[in-house]
N, C-alpha and C positions, 0 to 999 in steps of 0.2 A: 149682298156682296157685289163687287164690281166686275163686269164681264170683260176683263182685259186679257188674261191668259189663264191657262189651267192652273199654273202654280199660284198665281195671285188669288184665285178663287179658293183653291184647296187650302192654302196657308192662311188666308184672310190677312195677308200681309203680316203674318206672325213675323207681321211686319211690326315695332313701335320703338320706335327706336330714337332716343335722343342723339342728335348728331354730335353734341358736345356734352360729355359726361360731367356730372357733378363731382367735384373732387373734395375728399374729406380734408379737414384742416390738420396741420401738424399737431403733435401732442402739445397740450397746454396753449395752443394758439386760439385766439378769439375766432369764433365762427365768422366766415366772410359773408358779406352781402352778396346775394345772387345777382347775376345780370338780370336786367328787367325782362329780356326776351332772349331765348335761344331759338333762332329761326333756321333750322336745318344746318347747313355747313357754314353759315355766315352769322355769327353771334352779333346781336344788336343790344346795346345797353340803353335802357330807358330808366327814368326815375322809378324808384321802388325796388323791392326785393321780397323774396319769400324768406321766412325765418328758417333757421337751420333745421329745425325738426321737420318742417314741410319739405325742405330740399331733400332730406334723407328719405322721406316717404315717397317723393316723386321718383327718386332713383330706384327705389325698391319696386314701385309700381311699373316702371319702365322695364326693369329686368323681368318681372313677371310677364308682362305683355310680350316680350321677345321670346319667352319660352312657350307661348301658346300657339295653337294651329293658326295658319293664315297670318294676317297682320291687322293692326289697328292704328287708325289715325287718332291722335290724342292732343287736346289743347286744354290747359288749365290756366285760369286767370284769377288774380287777386284784384278785385275792383277797388279796393282801398288804396293799395300802393301802386297799382298799375303794372305789377309784375306779370309776366306771361311765360309759360313754357309750352313749346309745341315740339312734336317729334317729326321724324323724317317722312312720315306717312300722313301728316296733317293736311297736305294739299293734294292727296291722291283721290281721284274721283271714285265714288262708291255709290251704289243705288241708295237713294235717300229713304226708301220705304215710306213709313208714315210720318217722318219728322216734318215734311212740309205742311202738315196740318196745323202746326204752330204758326207758320208764316201765313197760312190762310186766315186764321183767326185774327192776326194782326191786321191783315189787309181789309177784312170785313169791318172791323171796328173803325178803322180810319176812313174807309169809304162812307160808312154810316155818318161819321162826324162831318164829312165834307158835303153830305146831302146828296151824293150820287146814287146811293141806295138807301132803302129803309128796311132795317132788320125787323123781322116779325118775332113774335114769341116762339114760333116754331123754329125759326132760324137760330135763335139763341139756345134753344134746347139742342139742336144739332151741333152747334159749336161746343156746348158742354160735353156732349157724347164723344166728339172728336178728341177733346183733351182728356177726358176722364178715362175712357176705355179704348181709345183709338178706333172708334167705330168707322168702318170703311163706307158703309152705306150712307152715313151722315155726311162724310166728306164728299162722296160722289154726288149727292144731291146738291150740296152747296157749290161745288166746282161747276156743275153744269148750269145751275140756276143763276150764278153770278159771273158768267163770262168765260170760264175755263182758262185755257192758256192765254188767250188774247188779253184778258184782264189780270188774272192773278200773276202769271209768270212775268208779265211786263214790269211788275212792281217788286217782285221778290228781291231783285238785286238792291233795291232801295233799303231793304231791311237787313242787308249784309250778305245775301247769298249771291255774291258776284262770281263765284266759280261755277254755279249751277248751269246745266245744259240738258237738252233733250237729245235723243238719237233718232235716226231714221228707222231703226229696227223695232221700235216700240211706239205705242200711241203717246202723244204729248199730253200727259195726264199727271196729276199730282203723284201717283204711285210709280211713275217711271221717270223720275228726275235723278240725274247724276249730280252729286254734290260732294263736299269735303267737310272734314272736321273743322277746318278754318271757317267755312260758311256757317256751320252750326254755332260756333263760338261767337261769330259776329251777330248772328240772329238772336241768340239769347241775351246778348249784351244790348242789342237794340231794344228788346222788350224791357230790360231792367233800367235803361238809362234814357231812352228817347220817347217812349210812349207817355201820353198823359197819365197822371197818377191813377186815375180811376181804372184805366185799362190795364196798367201794370199790375195793380192790386188784384184785379179780377183774374188775370192770367196766373199770377203767383199763387193765389189761393187755389185755383183749379189744379195747378201742377203739384201742389202739396197734398192734394186729396185724390190722387189717381187711384183707379181700380187696381185690384190685385194683379191683373195681367200686365201692369206696367211697373210693378214694384221690384225692379231690378235695374241694373246699370247704375246710373248716378245714385239711385235709391240705396245702393250698398254702403253709402256713407254712414247710415244708421240714424236712428230716431233723434239722437242728440244734435245732429247736424241740421235737422228740420229740412230735409231735401225736398226738392220738387223736380220732376223731369217729364219730358216728352220722349217716348221711345218709338222706334220703328223696327220692324223685323219681317223677314221674308226669305224664301228660298229662290230669289229672283235671279241669281247668277245663271248663266247659260248652262252650266253643268248641274244645276239644282242645288248648289251649296248655299249655305245660309249667310245672311247679313243681319247683324244685330247692332243697332245704333241707339245711342242715348245722349241726350243733351239736357242740362239743367243747372241747378244751383245748390249750394250748401252753405251753412253757417249763418251767424247773426246778420240780419239785414242783407241776406243773399250775397254775402261778401265774395264768395268764390264761385266761379262758373266752371263747368266741366263738360267737354264735348268728346264723345268717343264714337268712332265709326269702325266697326269690327267686321271685316270680310273674313269669315272663318275658314273658307275654302274646304268646309266639311259638309258632306251631304247627309250621311246617316247620323242622327242625333245632333245635327248642327245647331239646332235651336238651343239645346241645353248647353252645348259647348260655348256658344256665344254669350248666353246669359251668364254663365259662370265667369267668362273672361271679363266682360264689361262690369259686372258687379264687383268682382274682386279688385279690379283696377281702382274703383272708387273707394272700396273698403280700405285698401292699403293706404291710399292717400289721406282719407279723412275719418275712417272708423276710429273712435276713441279720441280724436283730435279736439273735439269740442266737449266742454264739461257743463 
């Protein structure tokens, strides 16, 4: 385990609101095409739309998120049509917990391609452990071995994490990064659209085969959705309340991506509260949607 704070060691990093509501059509009216993006108070229309069934599911998932303790930043994207829905908390900074491990793997693979590092068999096993079970010791070893903040954090924005930042109150370490659901949305879409195919396929396969300790959050979409996710969890808030974050993909050809960052603001039983919140958001959106 990493010697950063008592909570991080003890928890092992066990580590929403749409600003513009979806409106049901009038009786007998044809379902409208959704705006491509709802971005907080300023709707932006882009090519593409969610089908009416998914619009309804998104509205239900949002209502559920609003009813839960704390708040959640949520972004869902249709990679085929270009449609995106994000809520008012999608740009709120929340402790990333273990989700930067995904960005670390991206960075290591690209640096190896560039010839600036040479990954060993041990390194690749550590990468697998980071993605499969969110192994903290593996992440700590790779973070320190390959340059820490100076190397990794300098390039994380290139993979979509443009909101991320460190604070003076905590070590500048992968486990103490503030980020947003918007960042995680951009990160997973970088993985799916920008990486060389061999790296993309490797990460997708790893995320689809995660250990039981990560089978929640986006995983709630259900087996038919063939989900994959990278989760992060911890009681790292100053008051000891829990953060439960999940980013991943669902559907044929990883068509939909989903990023959820849940600041539960719950201390006692916060892990279970956040697991239920994030998993149910995904289940409402995608459970039973794919046949």
